[in-house]
MMTF fields as JSON, N, C-alpha, C and O atoms, coordinates in Angstrom:
{
  "mmtfVersion": "1.0.0",
  "mmtfProducer": "UNKNOWN",
  "numBonds": 519,
  "numAtoms": 520,
  "numGroups": 130,
  "numChains": 1,
  "numModels": 1,
  "chainsPerModel": [1],
  "groupsPerChain": [130],
  "chainIdList": ["A"],
  "bondAtomList": [4, 2, 8, 6, 12, 10, 16, 14, 20, 18, 24, 22, 28, 26, 32, 30, 36, 34, 40, 38, 44, 42, 48, 46, 52, 50, 56, 54, 60, 58, 64, 62, 68, 66, 72, 70, 76, 74, 80, 78, 84, 82, 88, 86, 92, 90, 96, 94, 100, 98, 104, 102, 108, 106, 112, 110, 116, 114, 120, 118, 124, 122, 128, 126, 132, 130, 136, 134, 140, 138, 144, 142, 148, 146, 152, 150, 156, 154, 160, 158, 164, 162, 168, 166, 172, 170, 176, 174, 180, 178, 184, 182, 188, 186, 192, 190, 196, 194, 200, 198, 204, 202, 208, 206, 212, 210, 216, 214, 220, 218, 224, 222, 228, 226, 232, 230, 236, 234, 240, 238, 244, 242, 248, 246, 252, 250, 256, 254, 260, 258, 264, 262, 268, 266, 272, 270, 276, 274, 280, 278, 284, 282, 288, 286, 292, 290, 296, 294, 300, 298, 304, 302, 308, 306, 312, 310, 316, 314, 320, 318, 324, 322, 328, 326, 332, 330, 336, 334, 340, 338, 344, 342, 348, 346, 352, 350, 356, 354, 360, 358, 364, 362, 368, 366, 372, 370, 376, 374, 380, 378, 384, 382, 388, 386, 392, 390, 396, 394, 400, 398, 404, 402, 408, 406, 412, 410, 416, 414, 420, 418, 424, 422, 428, 426, 432, 430, 436, 434, 440, 438, 444, 442, 448, 446, 452, 450, 456, 454, 460, 458, 464, 462, 468, 466, 472, 470, 476, 474, 480, 478, 484, 482, 488, 486, 492, 490, 496, 494, 500, 498, 504, 502, 508, 506, 512, 510, 516, 514],
  "bondOrderList": [1, 1, 1, 1, 1, 1, 1, 1, 1, 1, 1, 1, 1, 1, 1, 1, 1, 1, 1, 1, 1, 1, 1, 1, 1, 1, 1, 1, 1, 1, 1, 1, 1, 1, 1, 1, 1, 1, 1, 1, 1, 1, 1, 1, 1, 1, 1, 1, 1, 1, 1, 1, 1, 1, 1, 1, 1, 1, 1, 1, 1, 1, 1, 1, 1, 1, 1, 1, 1, 1, 1, 1, 1, 1, 1, 1, 1, 1, 1, 1, 1, 1, 1, 1, 1, 1, 1, 1, 1, 1, 1, 1, 1, 1, 1, 1, 1, 1, 1, 1, 1, 1, 1, 1, 1, 1, 1, 1, 1, 1, 1, 1, 1, 1, 1, 1, 1, 1, 1, 1, 1, 1, 1, 1, 1, 1, 1, 1, 1],
  "groupList": [{"groupName": "MET", "atomNameList": ["N", "CA", "C", "O"], "elementList": ["N", "C", "C", "O"], "formalChargeList": [0, 0, 0, 0], "bondAtomList": [1, 0, 2, 1, 3, 2], "bondOrderList": [1, 1, 2], "singleLetterCode": "M", "chemCompType": "L-PEPTIDE LINKING"}, {"groupName": "PRO", "atomNameList": ["N", "CA", "C", "O"], "elementList": ["N", "C", "C", "O"], "formalChargeList": [0, 0, 0, 0], "bondAtomList": [1, 0, 2, 1, 3, 2], "bondOrderList": [1, 1, 2], "singleLetterCode": "P", "chemCompType": "L-PEPTIDE LINKING"}, {"groupName": "ILE", "atomNameList": ["N", "CA", "C", "O"], "elementList": ["N", "C", "C", "O"], "formalChargeList": [0, 0, 0, 0], "bondAtomList": [1, 0, 2, 1, 3, 2], "bondOrderList": [1, 1, 2], "singleLetterCode": "I", "chemCompType": "L-PEPTIDE LINKING"}, {"groupName": "ARG", "atomNameList": ["N", "CA", "C", "O"], "elementList": ["N", "C", "C", "O"], "formalChargeList": [0, 0, 0, 0], "bondAtomList": [1, 0, 2, 1, 3, 2], "bondOrderList": [1, 1, 2], "singleLetterCode": "R", "chemCompType": "L-PEPTIDE LINKING"}, {"groupName": "VAL", "atomNameList": ["N", "CA", "C", "O"], "elementList": ["N", "C", "C", "O"], "formalChargeList": [0, 0, 0, 0], "bondAtomList": [1, 0, 2, 1, 3, 2], "bondOrderList": [1, 1, 2], "singleLetterCode": "V", "chemCompType": "L-PEPTIDE LINKING"}, {"groupName": "LEU", "atomNameList": ["N", "CA", "C", "O"], "elementList": ["N", "C", "C", "O"], "formalChargeList": [0, 0, 0, 0], "bondAtomList": [1, 0, 2, 1, 3, 2], "bondOrderList": [1, 1, 2], "singleLetterCode": "L", "chemCompType": "L-PEPTIDE LINKING"}, {"groupName": "GLY", "atomNameList": ["N", "CA", "C", "O"], "elementList": ["N", "C", "C", "O"], "formalChargeList": [0, 0, 0, 0], "bondAtomList": [1, 0, 2, 1, 3, 2], "bondOrderList": [1, 1, 2], "singleLetterCode": "G", "chemCompType": "PEPTIDE LINKING"}, {"groupName": "SER", "atomNameList": ["N", "CA", "C", "O"], "elementList": ["N", "C", "C", "O"], "formalChargeList": [0, 0, 0, 0], "bondAtomList": [1, 0, 2, 1, 3, 2], "bondOrderList": [1, 1, 2], "singleLetterCode": "S", "chemCompType": "L-PEPTIDE LINKING"}, {"groupName": "ALA", "atomNameList": ["N", "CA", "C", "O"], "elementList": ["N", "C", "C", "O"], "formalChargeList": [0, 0, 0, 0], "bondAtomList": [1, 0, 2, 1, 3, 2], "bondOrderList": [1, 1, 2], "singleLetterCode": "A", "chemCompType": "L-PEPTIDE LINKING"}, {"groupName": "LYS", "atomNameList": ["N", "CA", "C", "O"], "elementList": ["N", "C", "C", "O"], "formalChargeList": [0, 0, 0, 0], "bondAtomList": [1, 0, 2, 1, 3, 2], "bondOrderList": [1, 1, 2], "singleLetterCode": "K", "chemCompType": "L-PEPTIDE LINKING"}, {"groupName": "GLU", "atomNameList": ["N", "CA", "C", "O"], "elementList": ["N", "C", "C", "O"], "formalChargeList": [0, 0, 0, 0], "bondAtomList": [1, 0, 2, 1, 3, 2], "bondOrderList": [1, 1, 2], "singleLetterCode": "E", "chemCompType": "L-PEPTIDE LINKING"}, {"groupName": "THR", "atomNameList": ["N", "CA", "C", "O"], "elementList": ["N", "C", "C", "O"], "formalChargeList": [0, 0, 0, 0], "bondAtomList": [1, 0, 2, 1, 3, 2], "bondOrderList": [1, 1, 2], "singleLetterCode": "T", "chemCompType": "L-PEPTIDE LINKING"}, {"groupName": "ASP", "atomNameList": ["N", "CA", "C", "O"], "elementList": ["N", "C", "C", "O"], "formalChargeList": [0, 0, 0, 0], "bondAtomList": [1, 0, 2, 1, 3, 2], "bondOrderList": [1, 1, 2], "singleLetterCode": "D", "chemCompType": "L-PEPTIDE LINKING"}, {"groupName": "GLN", "atomNameList": ["N", "CA", "C", "O"], "elementList": ["N", "C", "C", "O"], "formalChargeList": [0, 0, 0, 0], "bondAtomList": [1, 0, 2, 1, 3, 2], "bondOrderList": [1, 1, 2], "singleLetterCode": "Q", "chemCompType": "L-PEPTIDE LINKING"}, {"groupName": "TRP", "atomNameList": ["N", "CA", "C", "O"], "elementList": ["N", "C", "C", "O"], "formalChargeList": [0, 0, 0, 0], "bondAtomList": [1, 0, 2, 1, 3, 2], "bondOrderList": [1, 1, 2], "singleLetterCode": "W", "chemCompType": "L-PEPTIDE LINKING"}, {"groupName": "TYR", "atomNameList": ["N", "CA", "C", "O"], "elementList": ["N", "C", "C", "O"], "formalChargeList": [0, 0, 0, 0], "bondAtomList": [1, 0, 2, 1, 3, 2], "bondOrderList": [1, 1, 2], "singleLetterCode": "Y", "chemCompType": "L-PEPTIDE LINKING"}, {"groupName": "PHE", "atomNameList": ["N", "CA", "C", "O"], "elementList": ["N", "C", "C", "O"], "formalChargeList": [0, 0, 0, 0], "bondAtomList": [1, 0, 2, 1, 3, 2], "bondOrderList": [1, 1, 2], "singleLetterCode": "F", "chemCompType": "L-PEPTIDE LINKING"}, {"groupName": "ASN", "atomNameList": ["N", "CA", "C", "O"], "elementList": ["N", "C", "C", "O"], "formalChargeList": [0, 0, 0, 0], "bondAtomList": [1, 0, 2, 1, 3, 2], "bondOrderList": [1, 1, 2], "singleLetterCode": "N", "chemCompType": "L-PEPTIDE LINKING"}, {"groupName": "HIS", "atomNameList": ["N", "CA", "C", "O"], "elementList": ["N", "C", "C", "O"], "formalChargeList": [0, 0, 0, 0], "bondAtomList": [1, 0, 2, 1, 3, 2], "bondOrderList": [1, 1, 2], "singleLetterCode": "H", "chemCompType": "L-PEPTIDE LINKING"}, {"groupName": "CYS", "atomNameList": ["N", "CA", "C", "O"], "elementList": ["N", "C", "C", "O"], "formalChargeList": [0, 0, 0, 0], "bondAtomList": [1, 0, 2, 1, 3, 2], "bondOrderList": [1, 1, 2], "singleLetterCode": "C", "chemCompType": "L-PEPTIDE LINKING"}],
  "groupTypeList": [0, 1, 2, 3, 2, 4, 3, 5, 6, 7, 1, 3, 8, 9, 6, 10, 6, 5, 3, 2, 6, 11, 4, 3, 3, 1, 1, 3, 6, 4, 1, 9, 12, 13, 14, 8, 8, 3, 12, 5, 15, 12, 4, 14, 16, 1, 17, 5, 7, 1, 7, 10, 1, 5, 5, 9, 8, 11, 16, 1, 4, 9, 12, 10, 3, 8, 14, 9, 11, 16, 3, 3, 9, 16, 5, 8, 10, 5, 9, 7, 1, 4, 8, 3, 3, 10, 5, 10, 5, 5, 8, 8, 5, 7, 18, 18, 11, 17, 16, 8, 2, 6, 19, 15, 19, 10, 10, 10, 7, 18, 19, 18, 3, 7, 0, 1, 3, 10, 4, 5, 10, 10, 5, 6, 8, 12, 2, 8, 1, 9],
  "groupIdList": [1, 2, 3, 4, 5, 6, 7, 8, 9, 10, 11, 12, 13, 14, 15, 16, 17, 18, 19, 20, 21, 22, 23, 24, 25, 26, 27, 28, 29, 30, 31, 32, 33, 34, 35, 36, 37, 38, 39, 40, 41, 42, 43, 44, 45, 46, 47, 48, 49, 50, 51, 52, 53, 54, 55, 56, 57, 58, 59, 60, 61, 62, 63, 64, 65, 66, 67, 68, 69, 70, 71, 72, 73, 74, 75, 76, 77, 78, 79, 80, 81, 82, 83, 84, 85, 86, 87, 88, 89, 90, 91, 92, 93, 94, 95, 96, 97, 98, 99, 100, 101, 102, 103, 104, 105, 106, 107, 108, 109, 110, 111, 112, 113, 114, 115, 116, 117, 118, 119, 120, 121, 122, 123, 124, 125, 126, 127, 128, 129, 130],
  "secStructList": [7, 7, 3, 3, 3, 3, 3, 6, 6, 1, 7, 7, 7, 6, 6, 7, 7, 3, 3, 3, 3, 7, 7, 1, 1, 7, 7, 6, 6, 7, 7, 4, 4, 4, 6, 6, 6, 6, 6, 1, 7, 1, 3, 3, 7, 4, 4, 4, 1, 7, 7, 2, 2, 2, 2, 2, 2, 2, 7, 1, 7, 7, 1, 2, 2, 2, 2, 2, 2, 2, 2, 2, 2, 2, 2, 2, 2, 2, 6, 1, 2, 2, 2, 2, 2, 2, 2, 2, 2, 2, 2, 2, 2, 6, 6, 6, 1, 7, 3, 3, 3, 3, 3, 1, 7, 1, 7, 4, 4, 4, 1, 6, 6, 2, 2, 2, 2, 2, 2, 2, 2, 2, 6, 6, 7, 7, 5, 7, 7, 7],
  "xCoordList": [6.912, 6.579, 6.051, 4.857, 6.919, 6.453, 5.948, 6.374, 5.024, 4.584, 5.73, 6.336, 6.019, 6.974, 6.165, 5.194, 6.581, 5.96, 6.975, 8.078, 6.604, 7.586, 7.195, 6.05, 8.198, 7.959, 7.724, 8.574, 6.57, 6.265, 7.251, 7.552, 7.742, 8.752, 10.142, 11.071, 10.306, 11.616, 11.825, 10.86, 13.09, 13.338, 12.709, 12.692, 12.201, 11.576, 12.63, 13.704, 12.306, 13.183, 13.01, 11.954, 14.035, 13.96, 12.846, 12.797, 11.966, 10.881, 9.779, 8.967, 9.74, 8.747, 7.322, 6.447, 7.078, 5.726, 4.912, 5.457, 3.611, 2.676, 2.869, 2.987, 2.902, 3.018, 1.664, 1.102, 1.155, -0.173, -0.024, 0.588, -0.579, -0.509, -1.669, -2.813, -1.377, -2.413, -2.394, -2.124, -2.684, -2.67, -4.027, -4.719, -4.395, -5.7, -5.792, -6.847, -4.681, -4.703, -3.575, -2.49, -3.84, -2.753, -1.707, -1.983, -0.525, 0.531, 0.177, -0.299, 0.421, 0.136, 1.097, 2.297, 0.555, 1.368, 1.961, 2.764, 1.594, 2.114, 0.97, -0.013, 1.092, 0.029, -0.137, 0.837, -1.367, -1.681, -0.807, -0.403, -0.517, 0.293, 1.765, 2.552, 2.139, 3.521, 3.682, 4.805, 2.584, 2.663, 3.613, 4.51, 3.431, 4.279, 5.703, 6.666, 5.84, 7.166, 8.027, 9.254, 7.4, 8.13, 8.226, 8.543, 7.948, 8.014, 7.089, 7.376, 5.992, 5.008, 4.141, 4.297, 3.23, 2.442, 1.809, 1.661, 1.437, 0.753, -0.755, -1.47, -1.222, -2.644, -2.845, -2.15, -3.802, -4.14, -5.239, -6.3, -4.996, -5.926, -6.084, -5.531, -6.834, -6.961, -7.747, -7.797, -8.361, -9.168, -8.385, -8.969, -7.084, -6.275, -5.448, -4.38, -5.963, -5.335, -6.281, -7.461, -5.786, -6.659, -7.792, -7.605, -8.948, -10.099, -9.818, -8.967, -10.544, -10.42, -10.711, -9.956, -11.789, -12.029, -10.883, -10.537, -10.301, -9.182, -7.984, -7.337, -7.687, -6.564, -6.803, -5.9, -8.006, -8.308, -8.2, -7.8, -8.559, -8.56, -7.174, -6.935, -6.271, -5.007, -3.741, -2.678, -3.804, -2.562, -2.391, -3.373, -1.152, 0.064, 0.215, -0.174, 0.78, 1.04, 2.266, 3.347, 2.097, 3.172, 3.98, 5.114, 3.409, 4.125, 3.702, 2.84, 4.316, 4.071, 2.629, 2.035, 2.082, 0.689, -0.264, -1.172, -0.055, -0.889, -0.718, -1.681, 0.529, 0.774, -0.006, -0.612, 0.004, -0.72, -2.23, -2.898, -2.755, -4.178, -4.482, -5.442, -3.65, -3.837, -3.766, -4.606, -2.769, -2.555, -3.776, -4.253, -4.272, -5.431, -6.652, -7.371, -6.872, -8.045, -7.912, -8.893, -6.699, -6.539, -6.631, -7.21, -6.085, -6.237, -7.713, -8.129, -8.508, -9.954, -10.581, -11.447, -10.144, -10.662, -10.305, -11.107, -9.112, -8.68, -9.428, -9.346, -10.155, -10.951, -12.361, -13.135, -12.698, -14.026, -14.143, -13.126, -15.345, -15.497, -14.891, -14.266, -15.072, -14.537, -13.011, -12.398, -12.396, -10.93, -10.398, -9.39, -11.056, -10.606, -10.608, -9.654, -11.667, -11.723, -10.597, -9.982, -10.333, -9.263, -7.902, -7.062, -7.684, -6.42, -6.302, -5.211, -7.408, -7.386, -7.036, -6.299, -7.568, -7.234, -5.741, -5.085, -5.202, -3.774, -2.928, -1.906, -3.335, -2.594, -2.576, -1.531, -3.711, -3.775, -2.934, -2.212, -3.029, -2.249, -0.743, 0.03, -0.33, 1.106, 1.745, 2.969, 0.953, 1.473, 1.5, 1.898, 1.06, 0.954, 1.586, 1.874, 1.803, 2.339, 3.119, 2.937, 3.976, 4.766, 4.016, 3.469, 3.996, 3.448, 3.943, 4.517, 3.704, 4.118, 2.973, 2.165, 2.916, 1.985, 2.809, 3.867, 2.318, 3.127, 2.451, 1.3, 3.228, 2.827, 4.027, 5.142, 3.787, 4.846, 5.79, 6.914, 5.351, 6.132, 7.533, 7.737, 8.486, 9.868, 10.095, 10.756, 9.564, 9.834, 8.619, 7.585, 8.743, 7.606, 7.123, 5.926, 8.009, 7.602, 6.585, 5.859, 6.531, 5.532, 4.733, 4.485, 4.345, 3.547, 2.404, 2.539, 1.294, 0.15, 0.441, -0.231, 1.437, 1.705, 2.203, 2.186, 2.644, 3.078, 1.89, 2.065, 0.7, -0.468, -0.988, -1.274, -1.13, -1.48, -0.432, -0.779, 0.842, 1.874, 1.524, 1.567, 1.181, 0.853, -0.332, -0.281, -1.392, -2.586, -2.297, -2.743, -1.56, -1.212, -0.39, -0.588, 0.524, 1.294, 0.367, 0.524, -0.606, -1.575, -2.386, -2.792, -2.622, -3.415, -2.561, -3.07, -1.296, -0.436, 0.156, 0.598, 0.166, 0.743, 2.248, 2.91, 2.758, 4.202, 4.702, 4.404, 5.462, 5.911, 7.423, 8.073, 7.986, 9.432, 9.905, 9.209, 11.096, 11.623, 11.872, 12.064, 11.866, 12.112, 13.49, 13.873],
  "yCoordList": [17.159, 16.162, 14.916, 14.622, 14.208, 13.076, 11.893, 11.653, 11.166, 9.878, 8.9, 8.877, 8.113, 7.025, 5.742, 5.504, 4.927, 3.617, 2.62, 2.487, 1.922, 1.167, -0.295, -0.701, -1.054, -2.42, -2.328, -1.837, -2.801, -2.768, -3.642, -4.765, -3.108, -3.8, -3.289, -3.577, -2.529, -1.934, -0.731, -0.127, -0.384, 0.79, 2.04, 2.205, 2.901, 4.137, 5.135, 5.236, 5.862, 6.933, 8.143, 8.33, 8.946, 10.173, 11.048, 11.3, 11.502, 12.368, 11.675, 12.337, 10.361, 9.602, 9.967, 10.006, 10.232, 10.546, 9.294, 8.215, 9.453, 8.369, 7.245, 7.499, 6.014, 4.851, 4.152, 3.795, 3.967, 3.4, 2.02, 1.872, 1.027, -0.338, -0.625, -0.738, -0.741, -1.027, -2.523, -2.943, -3.3, -4.763, -5.31, -4.698, -6.459, -7.052, -7.536, -7.438, -8.061, -8.622, -8.041, -7.757, -7.867, -7.413, -8.522, -9.681, -8.173, -9.18, -10.246, -9.943, -11.485, -12.6, -12.582, -12.36, -12.816, -12.969, -11.679, -11.727, -10.535, -9.26, -8.508, -8.163, -8.25, -7.504, -6.107, -5.492, -5.62, -4.323, -3.206, -2.298, -3.274, -2.211, -2.272, -1.407, -3.294, -3.422, -3.09, -3.054, -2.85, -2.596, -1.449, -1.604, -0.311, 0.858, 0.63, 0.976, 0.052, -0.168, -1.087, -0.987, -1.973, -2.902, -2.395, -3.153, -1.107, -0.458, -1.118, -1.116, -1.675, -2.225, -1.069, -0.623, -0.585, 0.594, 1.195, 0.548, 2.472, 3.198, 3.028, 2.944, 2.98, 2.87, 1.765, 1.7, 0.906, -0.171, 0.327, 0.746, 0.285, 0.807, -0.222, -0.046, -1.295, -2.367, -1.963, -2.718, -0.772, -0.31, -0.303, -0.508, -0.073, -0.002, -1.27, -1.241, -2.374, -3.671, -4.467, -4.133, -5.5, -6.326, -6.934, -7.277, -7.058, -7.648, -9.105, -9.76, -9.581, -10.984, -11.928, -12.877, -11.697, -12.587, -12.57, -13.61, -11.403, -11.333, -12.104, -12.837, -11.947, -12.689, -14.193, -14.949, -14.624, -16.059, -16.617, -17.764, -15.801, -16.264, -16.25, -16.986, -15.438, -15.245, -15.566, -15.679, -15.716, -15.926, -17.368, -18.066, -17.834, -17.093, -16.938, -17.813, -15.82, -15.542, -16.354, -16.166, -17.257, -18.204, -17.843, -18.297, -17.028, -16.717, -15.337, -14.677, -14.928, -13.594, -13.443, -12.373, -14.486, -14.42, -14.181, -13.355, -14.905, -14.73, -13.326, -12.719, -12.809, -11.451, -10.437, -9.518, -10.595, -9.661, -9.704, -8.67, -10.889, -11.03, -10.327, -9.563, -10.596, -9.956, -8.435, -7.711, -7.97, -6.53, -5.877, -4.845, -6.468, -5.923, -5.852, -4.853, -6.908, -6.955, -5.999, -5.382, -5.874, -4.963, -3.509, -2.685, -3.176, -1.813, -1.484, -0.346, -2.467, -2.257, -1.963, -1.096, -2.688, -2.405, -0.989, -0.318, -0.539, 0.803, 1.906, 3.076, 1.538, 2.524, 2.67, 3.502, 1.874, 2.008, 3.41, 3.998, 3.953, 5.307, 5.483, 6.506, 4.502, 4.626, 4.649, 5.524, 3.705, 3.663, 4.929, 5.481, 5.386, 6.592, 7.798, 8.577, 7.961, 9.078, 8.976, 9.98, 7.76, 7.58, 7.905, 8.532, 7.488, 7.797, 9.292, 9.855, 9.937, 11.386, 12.116, 13.102, 11.629, 12.224, 12.076, 13.043, 10.877, 10.665, 11.524, 12.07, 11.648, 12.484, 13.932, 14.582, 14.439, 15.817, 15.982, 16.969, 15.019, 15.095, 15.082, 15.651, 14.435, 14.334, 15.698, 15.817, 16.71, 18.064, 18.88, 20.045, 18.234, 18.966, 18.279, 18.936, 16.974, 16.26, 15.021, 14.519, 14.546, 13.342, 12.112, 12.096, 11.096, 9.804, 8.739, 9.042, 7.493, 6.365, 5.37, 5.264, 4.64, 3.515, 2.29, 2.403, 1.118, -0.042, -1.369, -1.471, -2.386, -3.792, -4.599, -4.084, -5.857, -6.726, -7.275, -7.667, -7.309, -7.956, -7.365, -6.161, -8.239, -7.809, -6.973, -5.936, -7.402, -6.757, -5.974, -6.562, -4.646, -3.813, -4.111, -4.007, -4.475, -4.684, -5.822, -5.873, -6.727, -7.798, -7.79, -8.828, -6.591, -6.385, -5.449, -4.593, -5.606, -4.743, -3.273, -2.412, -2.962, -1.547, -0.787, 0.444, -1.501, -0.829, -0.206, 0.768, -0.751, -0.214, 1.076, 2.016, 1.179, 2.496, 3.56, 4.719, 3.167, 4.119, 4.676, 5.885, 3.784, 4.155, 5.131, 6.157, 4.79, 5.637, 6.964, 8.011, 6.937, 8.184, 9.102, 10.317, 8.528, 9.338, 9.989, 11.168, 9.221, 9.761, 10.9, 11.822, 10.837, 11.853, 13.059, 13.988, 13.048, 14.185, 14.204, 15.25, 13.057, 12.983, 13.227, 12.946, 13.748, 13.915, 12.604, 12.299, 11.827, 10.508, 10.457, 10.871, 9.947, 9.794, 8.761, 7.781, 8.982, 7.99, 6.661, 6.608, 5.59, 4.237, 4.139, 3.08],
  "zCoordList": [0.592, 1.584, 0.897, 0.953, 0.267, -0.549, 0.266, 1.395, -0.35, 0.19, -0.027, -1.098, 0.962, 0.789, 0.624, 1.343, -0.331, -0.532, 0.036, -0.495, 1.111, 1.88, 2.073, 1.875, 2.465, 2.929, 4.433, 5.175, 4.871, 6.292, 7.049, 6.644, 8.149, 8.937, 8.657, 9.412, 7.577, 7.275, 8.191, 8.66, 8.447, 9.296, 8.684, 7.464, 9.533, 9.07, 8.627, 9.221, 7.585, 7.108, 8.017, 8.62, 8.107, 8.899, 8.334, 7.13, 9.192, 8.771, 7.991, 7.344, 8.042, 7.27, 7.647, 6.783, 8.902, 9.352, 9.602, 9.833, 9.552, 9.804, 8.792, 7.594, 9.269, 8.384, 8.352, 9.387, 7.129, 6.919, 6.29, 5.232, 6.941, 6.425, 5.494, 5.934, 4.211, 3.217, 2.909, 1.784, 3.924, 3.829, 4.268, 5.081, 3.727, 4.033, 5.471, 6.097, 5.998, 7.359, 8.205, 7.697, 9.5, 10.387, 10.536, 10.228, 11.001, 11.124, 12.161, 13.255, 11.79, 12.701, 13.874, 13.712, 15.045, 16.238, 16.784, 17.716, 16.234, 16.729, 17.392, 16.735, 18.697, 19.371, 18.764, 18.33, 18.738, 18.148, 18.717, 17.99, 20.008, 20.61, 20.2, 20.584, 19.421, 18.933, 17.446, 16.943, 16.744, 15.309, 14.988, 14.16, 15.628, 15.345, 15.849, 15.164, 17.034, 17.617, 16.758, 16.778, 16.012, 15.143, 13.701, 12.783, 13.52, 12.201, 11.181, 9.984, 11.654, 10.726, 10.227, 9.091, 11.069, 10.705, 11.942, 12.979, 11.79, 12.865, 12.747, 13.745, 11.496, 11.206, 10.18, 9.166, 10.463, 9.537, 8.608, 9.071, 7.307, 6.306, 5.194, 4.108, 5.45, 4.468, 3.219, 2.249, 3.239, 2.106, 0.797, -0.268, 0.855, -0.363, -0.572, -1.183, -0.055, -0.32, -1.21, -1.307, -1.852, -2.691, -1.859, -0.692, -2.468, -1.772, -1.419, -2.02, -0.448, -0.042, -1.214, -1.421, -1.995, -3.142, -4.161, -4.721, -4.398, -5.346, -4.813, -5.561, -3.545, -2.96, -3.039, -3.397, -2.71, -2.754, -4.17, -4.363, -5.154, -6.542, -7.18, -8.137, -6.678, -7.402, -6.626, -7.237, -5.317, -4.568, -4.188, -3.933, -4.144, -4.484, -5.999, -6.772, -6.394, -7.807, -8.201, -7.644, -9.163, -9.49, -10.722, -10.874, -11.607, -12.839, -13.354, -12.773, -14.435, -14.985, -15.484, -15.351, -16.043, -16.507, -15.339, -15.432, -14.24, -13.05, -12.469, -12.0, -12.505, -12.011, -12.846, -12.294, -14.156, -15.036, -14.76, -14.781, -14.506, -14.181, -12.859, -12.756, -11.846, -10.55, -10.694, -10.159, -11.411, -11.584, -12.236, -11.765, -13.299, -14.004, -13.075, -13.06, -12.312, -11.434, -10.252, -9.838, -9.706, -8.571, -9.034, -8.326, -10.184, -10.707, -10.917, -10.699, -11.335, -11.475, -10.117, -10.008, -9.069, -7.724, -7.283, -6.634, -7.633, -7.241, -7.985, -7.61, -9.035, -9.774, -9.208, -9.682, -8.206, -7.598, -6.992, -6.627, -6.878, -6.332, -4.937, -4.657, -4.075, -2.71, -2.731, -2.119, -3.421, -3.486, -4.142, -3.699, -5.176, -5.876, -4.935, -4.93, -4.142, -3.184, -2.158, -1.798, -1.693, -0.707, -1.321, -0.674, -2.546, -3.226, -3.52, -3.426, -3.873, -4.084, -2.792, -2.811, -1.665, -0.368, -0.083, 0.306, -0.273, -0.039, -0.974, -0.556, -2.217, -3.167, -2.686, -2.724, -2.239, -1.741, -0.476, -0.331, 0.434, 1.673, 1.411, 2.183, 0.329, 0.023, -0.208, -0.168, -0.442, -0.65, 0.645, 0.652, 1.757, 3.014, 4.222, 5.222, 4.145, 5.31, 4.871, 3.762, 5.746, 5.474, 5.957, 7.06, 5.132, 5.534, 4.56, 3.514, 4.933, 4.1, 4.029, 4.952, 2.915, 2.793, 2.433, 1.813, 2.824, 2.511, 2.709, 3.132, 2.382, 2.448, 2.935, 3.017, 3.252, 3.768, 2.695, 3.008, 1.445, 0.388, 0.255, 0.41, -0.034, -0.158, -1.41, -1.346, -2.535, -3.821, -4.307, -4.624, -4.366, -4.772, -6.185, -6.453, -7.083, -8.471, -8.624, -9.617, -7.651, -7.67, -6.366, -5.754, -5.971, -4.76, -5.106, -5.981, -4.428, -4.715, -4.466, -5.034, -3.621, -3.339, -4.567, -4.577, -5.598, -6.818, -7.561, -8.293, -7.382, -8.091, -7.459, -8.2, -6.124, -5.579, -5.942, -6.172, -5.994, -6.413, -7.794, -8.021, -8.698, -10.072, -10.119, -10.797, -9.388, -9.389, -8.705, -9.176, -7.606, -6.919, -7.825, -7.822, -8.593, -9.543, -10.561, -10.878, -11.082, -12.04, -11.435, -12.142, -10.125, -9.433, -9.014, -8.387, -9.35, -9.059, -7.66, -7.185, -7.0, -5.655, -5.705, -6.703, -4.617, -4.448, -3.844, -2.689, -4.619, -4.165, -4.158, -5.118, -3.067, -2.955, -3.976, -4.238, -4.554, -5.493, -4.793, -3.578, -5.578, -5.044, -4.44, -3.944]
}
């Protein structure tokens, strides 16, 4: 029952299960009761998104150097005790139920969702291939 790492708003995969939005802000102009219907997410979980100060300091990411800085700082945030416990919970759940986590960005390789994927893999989570 692997975790799927998805782009929010993309069509749901068969058997995907609960979709968790790991984004700092809910979608603009979309009523809360439409989030799931529009394949955005069922549950908003900003805890695993970059902090507001990090976003303000680094976005938009304009080049590879800025991406490396953002990546280093966000991985440090994911090592905090609270984030680590949440990632450990998701890793454990991946062996028992289907769910997905995601962000709005088109390309995962330059999206914050690539970093939780990395940490979840280190924690032994069952993750669906890209």
